[in-house]
DRENPA-3360 file (N, C-alpha, C; in nm, 2 decimals, always signed):
BEGIN
1 = FEVRHRAL = +0.57/+0.31/-1.65/+0.47/+0.39/-1.69/+0.38/+0.38/-1.50 ~ +0.36/+0.53/-1.42/+0.24/+0.56/-1.31/+0.09/+0.61/-1.29 ~ +0.05/+0.52/-1.33/-0.10/+0.60/-1.32/-0.20/+0.62/-1.18 ~ -0.21/+0.75/-1.10/-0.22/+0.74/-1.00/-0.28/+0.88/-0.98 ~ -0.45/+0.85/-0.86/-0.58/+0.89/-0.92/-0.56/+0.99/-0.76 ~ -0.59/+1.15/-0.77/-0.59/+1.22/-0.70/-0.72/+1.31/-0.63 ~ -0.74/+1.35/-0.55/-0.84/+1.46/-0.54/-0.87/+1.56/-0.41 ~ -0.84/+1.65/-0.43/-0.82/+1.73/-0.27/-0.99/+1.84/-0.23;
9 = ATLNYRIP = -0.99/+1.85/-0.16/-1.12/+1.92/-0.09/-1.11/+2.02/-0.01 ~ -1.15/+2.15/+0.02/-1.11/+2.22/+0.10/-1.21/+2.30/+0.16 ~ -1.27/+2.34/+0.31/-1.36/+2.38/+0.34/-1.31/+2.53/+0.47 ~ -1.33/+2.68/+0.44/-1.35/+2.78/+0.51/-1.47/+2.79/+0.57 ~ -1.46/+2.82/+0.69/-1.51/+2.88/+0.75/-1.49/+3.05/+0.87 ~ -1.57/+3.15/+0.85/-1.48/+3.30/+0.90/-1.59/+3.31/+1.00 ~ -1.51/+3.38/+1.14/-1.66/+3.43/+1.22/-1.55/+3.53/+1.25 ~ -1.63/+3.69/+1.17/-1.53/+3.80/+1.28/-1.64/+3.86/+1.41;
17 = WSNRSATT = -1.49/+3.83/+1.49/-1.61/+3.90/+1.62/-1.61/+4.00/+1.65 ~ -1.56/+4.13/+1.55/-1.50/+4.26/+1.59/-1.56/+4.31/+1.43 ~ -1.52/+4.42/+1.42/-1.40/+4.51/+1.32/-1.27/+4.48/+1.33 ~ -1.23/+4.44/+1.49/-1.07/+4.46/+1.45/-1.00/+4.23/+1.46 ~ -1.14/+4.21/+1.46/-1.07/+4.07/+1.54/-1.17/+3.93/+1.43 ~ -1.11/+3.85/+1.34/-1.16/+3.73/+1.35/-1.09/+3.58/+1.28 ~ -1.19/+3.52/+1.34/-1.10/+3.37/+1.38/-1.18/+3.27/+1.19 ~ -1.03/+3.22/+1.13/-1.07/+3.11/+0.99/-1.03/+2.96/+1.03;
25 = FGLFWEGR = -1.13/+2.88/+1.04/-1.15/+2.75/+1.05/-1.11/+2.71/+0.94 ~ -0.99/+2.64/+0.90/-1.00/+2.57/+0.75/-0.93/+2.43/+0.79 ~ -1.05/+2.33/+0.66/-1.04/+2.22/+0.64/-1.00/+2.15/+0.50 ~ -0.87/+2.12/+0.50/-0.83/+2.04/+0.34/-0.81/+1.93/+0.37 ~ -0.86/+1.81/+0.26/-0.86/+1.70/+0.29/-0.80/+1.67/+0.13 ~ -0.69/+1.57/+0.14/-0.63/+1.54/+0.03/-0.62/+1.35/+0.02 ~ -0.75/+1.28/-0.12/-0.75/+1.13/-0.14/-0.65/+1.11/-0.24 ~ -0.55/+0.99/-0.22/-0.46/+1.02/-0.35/-0.43/+0.79/-0.30;
33 = SGSPFSWI = -0.51/+0.76/-0.44/-0.48/+0.61/-0.52/-0.28/+0.59/-0.45 ~ -0.34/+0.46/-0.39/-0.17/+0.43/-0.37/-0.02/+0.36/-0.52 ~ +0.07/+0.38/-0.50/+0.15/+0.32/-0.67/+0.10/+0.25/-0.68 ~ +0.12/+0.18/-0.79/+0.18/+0.09/-0.89/+0.28/-0.06/-0.79 ~ +0.20/-0.14/-0.81/+0.43/-0.24/-0.73/+0.34/-0.37/-0.89 ~ +0.47/-0.43/-0.87/+0.45/-0.59/-0.98/+0.45/-0.67/-0.79 ~ +0.35/-0.77/-0.88/+0.46/-0.92/-0.80/+0.47/-1.04/-0.88 ~ +0.58/-1.02/-0.75/+0.70/-1.09/-0.84/+0.74/-1.19/-0.73;
41 = YDGDAGAD = +0.85/-1.30/-0.79/+0.87/-1.45/-0.71/+0.95/-1.41/-0.59 ~ +0.97/-1.49/-0.43/+1.08/-1.47/-0.43/+1.17/-1.57/-0.44 ~ +1.22/-1.58/-0.52/+1.33/-1.65/-0.55/+1.36/-1.68/-0.67 ~ +1.52/-1.68/-0.75/+1.55/-1.68/-0.88/+1.42/-1.73/-1.02 ~ +1.33/-1.73/-1.00/+1.28/-1.85/-1.12/+1.32/-1.81/-1.27 ~ +1.40/-1.66/-1.29/+1.46/-1.67/-1.49/+1.64/-1.69/-1.47 ~ +1.64/-1.81/-1.31/+1.81/-1.84/-1.35/+1.82/-1.68/-1.37 ~ +1.84/-1.59/-1.32/+1.91/-1.51/-1.38/+2.01/-1.40/-1.21;
49 = GTRNDLVF = +2.02/-1.51/-1.15/+2.05/-1.41/-1.04/+2.01/-1.28/-1.03 ~ +1.89/-1.28/-1.04/+1.83/-1.17/-0.96/+1.68/-1.25/-0.92 ~ +1.57/-1.11/-0.81/+1.51/-1.19/-0.85/+1.32/-1.02/-0.79 ~ +1.33/-1.11/-0.96/+1.23/-1.01/-0.99/+1.16/-1.10/-1.12 ~ +1.14/-1.16/-1.18/+1.01/-1.21/-1.19/+0.88/-1.23/-1.17 ~ +0.77/-1.23/-1.23/+0.67/-1.16/-1.27/+0.58/-1.34/-1.19 ~ +0.50/-1.30/-1.12/+0.45/-1.43/-1.11/+0.37/-1.55/-1.17 ~ +0.39/-1.64/-1.16/+0.22/-1.76/-1.30/+0.18/-1.78/-1.14;
57 = VPATENDV = +0.01/-1.72/-1.14/-0.05/-1.72/-1.04/-0.15/-1.83/-1.14 ~ -0.16/-1.91/-0.99/-0.24/-2.09/-1.04/-0.38/-2.09/-1.02 ~ -0.43/-2.11/-1.11/-0.62/-2.10/-1.14/-0.62/-2.22/-1.03 ~ -0.55/-2.31/-1.09/-0.63/-2.45/-1.01/-0.47/-2.49/-0.88 ~ -0.55/-2.63/-0.80/-0.45/-2.60/-0.75/-0.36/-2.75/-0.83 ~ -0.36/-2.78/-0.94/-0.32/-2.82/-1.03/-0.19/-2.80/-1.08 ~ -0.25/-2.67/-1.11/-0.16/-2.57/-1.20/-0.02/-2.53/-1.14 ~ +0.05/-2.59/-0.98/+0.13/-2.59/-0.93/+0.17/-2.68/-0.83;
65 = VVASENWD = +0.32/-2.70/-0.79/+0.27/-2.76/-0.71/+0.33/-2.72/-0.55 ~ +0.24/-2.70/-0.41/+0.24/-2.63/-0.33/+0.37/-2.73/-0.24 ~ +0.40/-2.65/-0.22/+0.55/-2.76/-0.14/+0.45/-2.72/-0.01 ~ +0.42/-2.65/-0.01/+0.39/-2.58/+0.18/+0.24/-2.72/+0.18 ~ +0.22/-2.73/+0.17/+0.09/-2.82/+0.18/-0.02/-2.70/+0.20 ~ -0.07/-2.57/+0.16/-0.20/-2.52/+0.29/-0.26/-2.45/+0.14 ~ -0.26/-2.46/+0.03/-0.30/-2.46/-0.12/-0.42/-2.32/-0.06 ~ -0.57/-2.37/-0.01/-0.68/-2.32/+0.04/-0.67/-2.16/+0.13;
73 = LLDAFIAG = -0.57/-2.17/+0.13/-0.47/-2.06/+0.23/-0.40/-1.98/+0.12 ~ -0.32/-2.00/-0.01/-0.32/-1.95/-0.06/-0.41/-1.89/-0.19 ~ -0.50/-2.00/-0.22/-0.58/-1.95/-0.33/-0.68/-1.88/-0.22 ~ -0.69/-1.77/-0.10/-0.78/-1.70/-0.01/-0.68/-1.58/-0.01 ~ -0.54/-1.61/-0.03/-0.49/-1.51/-0.09/-0.47/-1.39/-0.19 ~ -0.51/-1.53/-0.30/-0.46/-1.49/-0.42/-0.64/-1.34/-0.45 ~ -0.72/-1.44/-0.43/-0.89/-1.44/-0.39/-0.87/-1.29/-0.35 ~ -0.80/-1.24/-0.28/-0.83/-1.05/-0.17/-0.72/-1.03/-0.20;
81 = EDGLNQFR = -0.69/-1.05/-0.38/-0.62/-0.92/-0.44/-0.64/-0.95/-0.60 ~ -0.69/-0.81/-0.58/-0.74/-0.81/-0.76/-0.59/-0.78/-0.85 ~ -0.52/-0.74/-0.79/-0.40/-0.76/-0.88/-0.38/-0.91/-0.93 ~ -0.35/-1.02/-0.86/-0.37/-1.13/-0.87/-0.46/-1.19/-0.92 ~ -0.57/-1.22/-0.90/-0.67/-1.30/-0.88/-0.68/-1.26/-1.09 ~ -0.75/-1.15/-1.13/-0.76/-1.16/-1.22/-0.63/-1.20/-1.32 ~ -0.52/-1.31/-1.24/-0.44/-1.32/-1.37/-0.43/-1.53/-1.34 ~ -0.54/-1.49/-1.32/-0.49/-1.66/-1.25/-0.49/-1.74/-1.37;
89 = GQIVDVNS = -0.45/-1.86/-1.39/-0.33/-1.92/-1.53/-0.23/-1.82/-1.59 ~ -0.27/-1.75/-1.54/-0.13/-1.67/-1.61/-0.02/-1.60/-1.56 ~ +0.10/-1.55/-1.61/+0.17/-1.45/-1.50/+0.10/-1.32/-1.54 ~ +0.15/-1.23/-1.41/+0.05/-1.09/-1.43/+0.15/-0.95/-1.47 ~ +0.10/-0.89/-1.50/+0.16/-0.82/-1.56/+0.21/-0.72/-1.44 ~ +0.31/-0.59/-1.56/+0.37/-0.51/-1.47/+0.30/-0.45/-1.42 ~ +0.36/-0.44/-1.23/+0.26/-0.30/-1.17/+0.08/-0.33/-1.15 ~ +0.08/-0.43/-1.20/-0.05/-0.51/-1.14/-0.13/-0.48/-1.00;
97 = GRDPFQNR = +0.00/-0.49/-0.94/-0.03/-0.44/-0.75/-0.07/-0.29/-0.73 ~ -0.15/-0.27/-0.61/-0.18/-0.14/-0.63/-0.11/-0.09/-0.44 ~ -0.04/-0.08/-0.41/-0.04/-0.01/-0.24/-0.20/+0.10/-0.18 ~ -0.19/+0.07/-0.06/-0.29/+0.12/+0.00/-0.34/+0.29/-0.07 ~ -0.44/+0.28/+0.01/-0.54/+0.41/-0.05/-0.47/+0.55/+0.03 ~ -0.42/+0.64/+0.01/-0.42/+0.73/+0.09/-0.50/+0.82/+0.13 ~ -0.56/+0.83/+0.27/-0.58/+0.98/+0.35/-0.55/+1.08/+0.41 ~ -0.58/+1.22/+0.33/-0.47/+1.34/+0.46/-0.56/+1.45/+0.48;
105 = FDLNVRQE = -0.60/+1.44/+0.62/-0.69/+1.57/+0.65/-0.62/+1.72/+0.75 ~ -0.54/+1.83/+0.67/-0.51/+1.92/+0.78/-0.61/+2.04/+0.76 ~ -0.61/+2.12/+0.91/-0.68/+2.20/+1.01/-0.60/+2.30/+0.99 ~ -0.64/+2.42/+0.95/-0.62/+2.51/+1.04/-0.66/+2.60/+1.05 ~ -0.58/+2.68/+1.19/-0.69/+2.82/+1.22/-0.62/+2.90/+1.21 ~ -0.63/+2.99/+1.23/-0.63/+3.13/+1.17/-0.64/+3.28/+1.22 ~ -0.61/+3.34/+1.35/-0.74/+3.46/+1.42/-0.57/+3.52/+1.36 ~ -0.71/+3.62/+1.30/-0.63/+3.83/+1.20/-0.69/+3.94/+1.39;
113 = LTTFGNQR = -0.60/+4.00/+1.38/-0.60/+4.08/+1.51/-0.54/+4.21/+1.44 ~ -0.71/+4.32/+1.42/-0.62/+4.44/+1.33/-0.55/+4.59/+1.43 ~ -0.45/+4.63/+1.36/-0.35/+4.72/+1.51/-0.37/+4.85/+1.46 ~ -0.37/+4.92/+1.35/-0.31/+5.05/+1.29/-0.39/+5.08/+1.20 ~ -0.46/+5.14/+1.13/-0.52/+5.14/+1.04/-0.53/+5.07/+0.99 ~ -0.53/+4.98/+0.82/-0.54/+4.83/+0.79/-0.44/+4.76/+0.79 ~ -0.38/+4.75/+0.90/-0.25/+4.69/+0.93/-0.29/+4.57/+1.09 ~ -0.27/+4.51/+1.01/-0.30/+4.35/+1.11/-0.19/+4.27/+1.13;
121 = IELQATLE = -0.20/+4.18/+1.23/-0.14/+4.10/+1.29/-0.22/+3.94/+1.24 ~ -0.14/+3.82/+1.21/-0.23/+3.76/+1.20/-0.14/+3.59/+1.29 ~ -0.17/+3.52/+1.35/-0.18/+3.43/+1.46/-0.20/+3.27/+1.34 ~ -0.13/+3.16/+1.31/-0.21/+3.05/+1.22/-0.10/+2.94/+1.28 ~ -0.18/+2.93/+1.33/-0.15/+2.70/+1.38/-0.19/+2.59/+1.26 ~ -0.13/+2.56/+1.23/-0.16/+2.43/+1.13/-0.14/+2.33/+1.18 ~ -0.28/+2.21/+1.17/-0.22/+2.02/+1.27/-0.23/+1.94/+1.15 ~ -0.12/+1.88/+1.05/-0.08/+1.77/+0.95/-0.17/+1.66/+1.05;
129 = NVLNLIND = -0.20/+1.65/+0.92/-0.20/+1.50/+0.91/-0.30/+1.45/+1.05 ~ -0.45/+1.51/+1.05/-0.54/+1.55/+1.17/-0.58/+1.36/+1.21 ~ -0.60/+1.32/+1.14/-0.65/+1.19/+1.16/-0.53/+1.11/+1.30 ~ -0.40/+1.11/+1.24/-0.31/+1.02/+1.34/-0.27/+1.09/+1.47 ~ -0.32/+1.19/+1.47/-0.31/+1.29/+1.59/-0.48/+1.19/+1.69 ~ -0.59/+1.21/+1.66/-0.66/+1.11/+1.67/-0.65/+0.91/+1.69 ~ -0.57/+0.91/+1.60/-0.56/+0.78/+1.62/-0.44/+0.68/+1.58 ~ -0.33/+0.66/+1.62/-0.20/+0.63/+1.60/-0.18/+0.52/+1.44;
137 = DWGRIRFS = -0.32/+0.41/+1.43/-0.30/+0.36/+1.31/-0.36/+0.46/+1.19 ~ -0.44/+0.54/+1.15/-0.47/+0.67/+1.08/-0.37/+0.77/+1.07 ~ -0.41/+0.72/+0.89/-0.31/+0.89/+0.84/-0.21/+0.82/+0.74 ~ -0.15/+0.68/+0.80/-0.04/+0.59/+0.78/-0.01/+0.65/+0.63 ~ +0.13/+0.65/+0.57/+0.14/+0.61/+0.43/+0.18/+0.53/+0.40 ~ +0.16/+0.41/+0.35/+0.21/+0.29/+0.30/+0.23/+0.28/+0.18 ~ +0.37/+0.20/+0.09/+0.40/+0.17/+0.04/+0.52/+0.06/+0.04 ~ +0.52/-0.07/-0.08/+0.62/-0.08/-0.14/+0.74/-0.04/-0.20;
145 = SFNDQFAW = +0.84/-0.12/-0.14/+0.99/-0.15/-0.08/+1.02/-0.12/-0.28 ~ +1.05/-0.04/-0.34/+1.15/-0.05/-0.48/+1.00/-0.12/-0.57 ~ +0.85/-0.11/-0.54/+0.77/-0.11/-0.59/+0.75/-0.30/-0.65 ~ +0.77/-0.32/-0.54/+0.78/-0.51/-0.54/+0.70/-0.58/-0.46 ~ +0.62/-0.64/-0.40/+0.61/-0.74/-0.34/+0.61/-0.90/-0.37 ~ +0.66/-0.97/-0.27/+0.68/-1.10/-0.31/+0.53/-1.14/-0.23 ~ +0.51/-1.22/-0.39/+0.42/-1.36/-0.32/+0.34/-1.44/-0.25 ~ +0.48/-1.52/-0.35/+0.52/-1.66/-0.23/+0.67/-1.68/-0.35;
153 = RFEGYVQE = +0.73/-1.80/-0.27/+0.90/-1.83/-0.32/+0.85/-1.94/-0.37 ~ +0.93/-1.91/-0.48/+0.94/-1.99/-0.58/+1.11/-2.11/-0.54 ~ +1.09/-2.23/-0.54/+1.16/-2.36/-0.53/+1.18/-2.39/-0.62 ~ +1.18/-2.44/-0.70/+1.21/-2.47/-0.90/+1.10/-2.50/-0.94 ~ +1.20/-2.60/-1.07/+1.05/-2.68/-1.18/+1.07/-2.79/-1.12 ~ +0.89/-2.86/-1.13/+0.89/-3.01/-1.11/+1.02/-3.09/-1.25 ~ +1.11/-3.19/-1.22/+1.19/-3.23/-1.29/+1.17/-3.42/-1.33 ~ +1.18/-3.40/-1.50/+1.12/-3.59/-1.51/+1.14/-3.66/-1.37;
161 = GDIGSEMG = +1.29/-3.62/-1.32/+1.37/-3.74/-1.21/+1.24/-3.74/-1.09 ~ +1.14/-3.62/-1.07/+1.03/-3.60/-1.00/+0.91/-3.67/-0.99 ~ +0.90/-3.73/-1.13/+0.83/-3.85/-1.19/+0.79/-3.96/-1.03 ~ +0.70/-4.00/-1.02/+0.66/-4.12/-0.90/+0.65/-4.04/-0.77 ~ +0.71/-4.00/-0.76/+0.80/-3.89/-0.61/+0.65/-3.84/-0.57 ~ +0.69/-3.87/-0.41/+0.56/-3.75/-0.32/+0.65/-3.57/-0.30 ~ +0.54/-3.49/-0.36/+0.53/-3.33/-0.33/+0.45/-3.29/-0.31 ~ +0.46/-3.25/-0.28/+0.33/-3.11/-0.22/+0.22/-3.18/-0.18;
169 = GRLITADD = +0.20/-3.27/-0.10/+0.10/-3.38/+0.00/+0.04/-3.45/-0.20 ~ +0.09/-3.44/-0.33/+0.06/-3.54/-0.41/+0.13/-3.63/-0.48 ~ +0.13/-3.72/-0.53/+0.19/-3.78/-0.61/+0.23/-3.68/-0.77 ~ +0.34/-3.69/-0.78/+0.36/-3.59/-0.89/+0.40/-3.72/-1.01 ~ +0.33/-3.71/-1.14/+0.31/-3.74/-1.22/+0.38/-3.67/-1.36 ~ +0.42/-3.73/-1.50/+0.45/-3.65/-1.61/+0.39/-3.53/-1.65 ~ +0.21/-3.51/-1.58/+0.23/-3.37/-1.66/+0.26/-3.28/-1.57 ~ +0.29/-3.27/-1.48/+0.33/-3.22/-1.37/+0.50/-3.19/-1.38;
177 = VGKDIIEF = +0.54/-3.17/-1.53/+0.73/-3.14/-1.55/+0.76/-3.04/-1.57 ~ +0.78/-2.89/-1.53/+0.81/-2.75/-1.60/+0.73/-2.72/-1.52 ~ +0.64/-2.77/-1.42/+0.54/-2.64/-1.29/+0.58/-2.56/-1.21 ~ +0.61/-2.51/-1.16/+0.65/-2.42/-1.06/+0.58/-2.53/-0.94 ~ +0.70/-2.54/-0.82/+0.70/-2.56/-0.70/+0.74/-2.44/-0.65 ~ +0.61/-2.42/-0.53/+0.68/-2.29/-0.44/+0.57/-2.32/-0.31 ~ +0.65/-2.21/-0.27/+0.58/-2.18/-0.11/+0.50/-2.08/-0.07 ~ +0.35/-2.14/-0.04/+0.31/-1.99/+0.06/+0.38/-1.99/+0.22;
185 = REQTAQQK = +0.36/-1.83/+0.26/+0.43/-1.83/+0.36/+0.28/-1.85/+0.45 ~ +0.26/-1.90/+0.54/+0.18/-1.85/+0.63/+0.15/-1.73/+0.70 ~ +0.29/-1.64/+0.70/+0.30/-1.49/+0.83/+0.21/-1.36/+0.68 ~ +0.28/-1.47/+0.54/+0.18/-1.34/+0.39/+0.12/-1.33/+0.45 ~ +0.01/-1.41/+0.48/-0.09/-1.38/+0.48/-0.15/-1.29/+0.63 ~ -0.07/-1.35/+0.72/-0.08/-1.22/+0.91/-0.04/-1.17/+0.86 ~ +0.00/-1.15/+0.82/+0.12/-0.98/+0.78/-0.07/-0.89/+0.69 ~ -0.14/-0.93/+0.61/-0.16/-0.88/+0.54/-0.39/-0.83/+0.60;
193 = LRDTFFNT = -0.35/-0.93/+0.69/-0.51/-0.96/+0.79/-0.42/-0.85/+0.90 ~ -0.38/-0.80/+0.90/-0.30/-0.74/+1.01/-0.24/-0.64/+0.98 ~ -0.23/-0.60/+0.86/-0.20/-0.47/+0.80/-0.06/-0.48/+0.75 ~ +0.00/-0.52/+0.81/+0.15/-0.49/+0.80/+0.21/-0.52/+0.73 ~ +0.17/-0.58/+0.56/+0.18/-0.57/+0.44/+0.29/-0.58/+0.39 ~ +0.24/-0.38/+0.45/+0.34/-0.30/+0.36/+0.39/-0.23/+0.41 ~ +0.54/-0.12/+0.39/+0.61/-0.07/+0.46/+0.52/+0.12/+0.54 ~ +0.60/+0.14/+0.62/+0.53/+0.26/+0.63/+0.58/+0.41/+0.58;
201 = ANTSSRWQ = +0.57/+0.50/+0.57/+0.66/+0.64/+0.62/+0.65/+0.65/+0.73 ~ +0.77/+0.66/+0.80/+0.73/+0.74/+0.93/+0.72/+0.86/+0.96 ~ +0.77/+0.99/+0.94/+0.75/+1.14/+0.89/+0.66/+1.12/+0.84 ~ +0.59/+1.13/+0.70/+0.51/+1.20/+0.69/+0.36/+1.09/+0.72 ~ +0.39/+0.97/+0.81/+0.25/+0.96/+0.82/+0.18/+1.00/+0.99 ~ +0.38/+1.09/+1.05/+0.26/+1.13/+1.18/+0.23/+1.30/+1.16 ~ +0.11/+1.28/+1.29/+0.06/+1.39/+1.30/+0.20/+1.55/+1.34 ~ +0.19/+1.67/+1.25/+0.23/+1.75/+1.32/+0.24/+1.88/+1.30;
209 = LQLGVRYI = +0.29/+1.95/+1.38/+0.19/+2.17/+1.44/+0.28/+2.24/+1.42 ~ +0.23/+2.30/+1.27/+0.29/+2.45/+1.30/+0.25/+2.56/+1.31 ~ +0.36/+2.61/+1.37/+0.29/+2.78/+1.41/+0.30/+2.88/+1.36 ~ +0.25/+2.96/+1.33/+0.32/+3.09/+1.25/+0.30/+3.26/+1.30 ~ +0.34/+3.35/+1.28/+0.33/+3.49/+1.32/+0.33/+3.51/+1.18 ~ +0.25/+3.64/+1.18/+0.30/+3.72/+1.02/+0.18/+3.84/+1.03 ~ +0.30/+3.97/+0.99/+0.28/+4.08/+1.01/+0.24/+4.22/+0.89 ~ +0.11/+4.24/+0.87/+0.10/+4.27/+0.73/+0.04/+4.45/+0.71;
217 = F = +0.09/+4.46/+0.67/+0.07/+4.69/+0.62/+0.10/+4.69/+0.55;
% end
């Protein structure tokens, strides 16, 4: 079940030049919340041959074994994602994450010319996704493939045979048996900072120009 929020706004301004000519400028805005997605392991935590298991979010460093030994980076990543941070100490809900909010502006210019009697010709130009024309990084539609995102890699569970060994920069004890062994990639945090974490829809993210002519009689 997907819940999305959408808002629309339009602004039109008509300038009559004479009894036979007028120009209308129109601006259209659409704001849309991103689609929900689920945070899952990069790995088969459920041992069912698929990578679709919802992640357990550690509340503290002792809740898991961080094999990559970068708990501070992982903790900061979790804190920066509402869909993860609100599930500290438990398994996340399905669709707890959300793709980025989408903004779209379209500009329309229509020129009216009266010809004979009540007949007129209209010349129209519509510039779709104006923001992307101004800046290549604006007006992009970003999404998650298959409505999933890998949070971190699952390496296995702590076994009784691991007691007394060193793992993740600490000594494994009996209290650690059954805990997740995970690896958090620094690349994941960098992708979030560089805004390259999500896929970009190539066609709908580009600006486009449409030209039209119609005769009204």
